[in-house]
C-alpha positions, 0 to 999 in steps of 0.5 A: 517498492520491492523494498517496502515502504517509509514514511516521516511524520516531523518525528518518526520514521516508519518502515516496512518491509514488502513481503518477499514471497509474493509472485508479481504478475503486473507491477502497472498501478501498484504506485497508484494502490500504495498512494490512494489506500495510504491518503485515504487512511491518512484522511480517515486519521489512521496513525502513520503506521497503519497507513503505511501498513495499508498502503503496502497491502493495495499495492500487493494486491494490485500486482497479483493481477493484469492491469491498473485497476483489478485487485483494488482493495476497497474500503471493508478490505482496508478499514 
């Protein structure tokens, strides 16, 4: 969301901010975009920080466009 993202792995709490300068056209699909990149990063055994970064990156990409699918990043854009 607007405040960024937070994750806890049982030992470490990681918080990353959202970019304040980003203009949102439509927030539809932002959560799905975040979640898909976050989970796929964890499946690929990336660190929790990398997973959060990828989630934010994908969510921010989606809100630049109208609708829930346009702007979703591809694997090559994340890994």
